[in-house]
N, C-alpha and C positions, 0 to 999 in steps of 0.2 A: 516603756508603758505609764501612761496619765494611772491617775488614783483611779483604780476599781469603785463603779458609781452602784449600790444597789435603788434600786426602784421598786415601791411598792404599789402595785394595783390590785384591790380588792381582796386583800390579803395574801396575793399571790407578789412570790418576790423575785423579781428578774435580776439577774448581773447583768451589768455592762461593762463592756472594755473598751476601754478609744488608744487605739492607736495611733501614732503621729507617723506619716508617712511622706518620706522626703522624696522630690526628684531635681535631681541636678546635672546639668551638662559641664562635666569638671573640664574640658579643655585642655585633653592631654596632661594634666597634674601639673599642668608646669608651675603652678601655683601652690604645691600642695602643702607647705606650713601653714599658708591661710587655711587650705579647707580642711585640717586636722584642728584646727583652732575653733575654725565653726561645727565640725561634726561634735566636739568635744561639750561643746557649749551646748548647743540644740538636743542632744542626744535623740535621736529617730529612732523609732522603733523598727520602720521597714524603709531603707534606700534603695532607688533606681538610681540607676547615673548611667550617663553616655559620656561618649571619647572616653573611655576607661584602656589604657594603654598598657603593654607589656611587651617586652626585648621578645627575639625570636625565638628565643631558646626557651622562654615560656617565665623568664625572673623579671624582676624590677614592675610585678603588675601592682598597680594603683588600686586598685580593689580591692585585692590583697591586702596591702600595708596599711586601708584603712580598717580594715576587717579585723587583722591580727591586733591593732593596736586600742579596737573597742569591742572588742571579743562578739562579733557577730560572724553568724553562718554566711557565707557567700557561693553567688554562681555568675561566672563572667562565661561568654562566650565571643570570641574573637573572630570578627566577618571579613576583615581585609587588610592588607599591608600599605602604610605609608608612609612615605619620607620626613620625619619631624622636622628639620628643615623648610617645608612645605606649608607649616602649619604651626608650627611651634617654637617660636624663636629664645627664650630661654632654653630649649632642650640642647641636649648633646645629639648635632644631627649622626641619625641612624636610619635602619629601617624598623619598623614596631609594628605591631597588630593592633588592630584597635575593634572596639568593640561595645557590649555594654551588659550592664552585672544587676543584680540582686543583691543586697545587704541585710539581713533579718537578724534581729535579738532572740526571735520565737525560731523552734527547728523551723528546718529546709525540711520536709515529708519529700517531695519528688522537683525535677525540672526538668523544661523543655524548651525547644528551639524552634521559631518557626521563622520560615525564607517568604518575606514580602515581595521579594524581587530579584529575578537571576540577575539582572541589570545592575551594577553598584552592590551586589551583595550587601541589601539591608535585610535585615532579620530583626524578631521581636524575642527577647529571652522570657522564662513565664519561670517564674519559682510558684511553688502550693507548700501555704504555710496553715495548719491548723490552729486557729484563734477563737475559743469559748465557744466550743461545739460547731465551727464553721468550717469547712477547706475554702480559703482564700484563695482567689485565683490572681497573682500579680505579676505586672511583664512592663517592661523598662526597652524603650524604642527608640530608634531616631531615625527618621525619615531624610530623604538627600537633600542637599542644600542647593534648593533653587535661585535664591538671590531673589525671595518673596516675587517669584515670579509663577505664574500657572505654567504645570506641567504633567503630562500623560502618566509619566513613569512615579511621579510622586500620587499622584491621585490612585495608582494602581495598587501601589504600595499602602494608601489609608486603608483602599477597597477590601484588602487583603487582610488590614490587621480586624475592620470590621467583621469578618467574615469568621474567623476564630473567635472572638469574642464570648465568652459565654454568659449568658444570657441571666446570670445569678453571680453574688459573690466574687467579682471581677473587680479589679484596681489597673488599669491603661495609666501611665508615667511617661513620659519623652519628651525630647525636642524635635517636635514636630517640621522644624523649620517652614511653619506656616503661619501668616497672620488669622486673626477671627474669623474673618468672611473669605478666608482660604478653601477651596476645595476640600483639602485634607480634612480640616477640624470640620466640617460642616457633613461628610459620609459618616468620620465614628461616630459625631454628635446625632446623628440620626439612629445610634445603636445602643447609646450611652450617655450619661449625662454630665458635664461641665459640674466639676466643684469650685466655680471660682465665676463668680457674674459678675466681676469688674474690668478684670482681663486686662490688666493695665503693662506695661512693658516690662521683658525681661532679660532683653538684648541691646545692645551690648556695652557693657560696662569699659569696653578698651574698643579703642578705635580701631587696630591690628584686629579686631574679632574679624573682619573677613577682608579682604585686600581688592574685591572686586565691587563687594558694598560700599566700602568704605566707609562704616556708619560714626556717625558724627557728635552721638549720645546715646542716652537709653532711650528710644522711642519706641520699640518694634515688639510686641510680644510674638514669642514661638513656642516657649514652654507649655505644657496643659499635665492635667491631674484630670483622668475619668472614672467613673463609679457604671458598673452595673446600675438598672434603675432600683434594684429592690433593698441597694443598700443607705444607710444614713450616713450624712458626714456633719461637722461642725465647721469651726474655723477655718478658713483659707490664709496662707499667710503666703508675703514676697519678701525675702530677704535682701539685706545690705549686706556685700558680702564683694572683697577683691579676689578670692580664691576663683574666679574664673571671667571669661568674657559675657556667660551667663548668670543670670540669679539663679540660687536656690528658692523652690516651690514646695510647701507645703500642705496639707490637710489633714486636720483629727476626723479617722476613720472611726464611725461608735460601732462597735458588735457587741 
């Protein structure tokens, strides 16, 4: 956590806590050394991860590896099975479970899972984390990849996300697989506020990030952090990293 700041207003004292919140689609963890190096350097307080994988017997979970190395509490929920040979050319070919995770330096009080659509098995994971007298609700999600095309299913997932979001103390982060002018971003933006005004690209670091899209460079924004309208945020950052086809993003949450 960033340094605690003491504010004085008319002889009343307010203690403000700054939390660094990070979101990252880690692309199956196939560049795990680079991911670990980045986390060690930046030391975020709360992390939302997408495309976390584990073997079918529950071993080799990438979120667990990160959490245990750096002392995070963690929660992971597998959403579907996938063949690594289809998505991750650097990993041993095998069937794995893929899902979303939340890691926290602060204790996690409660966890929950919210299904966004039966088709394609999309979910949002939730972790309730008390901080400075508030119960903060953190969500990590990953919407269906539609190759940046309109999709009723993706819109449905976004609408379900919007409906489950609390009006206060909520942070939603993840890979929306949608550009800033896409319906999913507009739907969620109708009930929450974006923490980034510039909306620079976060994908794709690697051209093999999608064999259908065949991205030729870092030219598309797919990753976002939203908060409920009551929360205050500070600086938003998009980092350079070779740890994934997506760039990690973070925001300072002022509690």
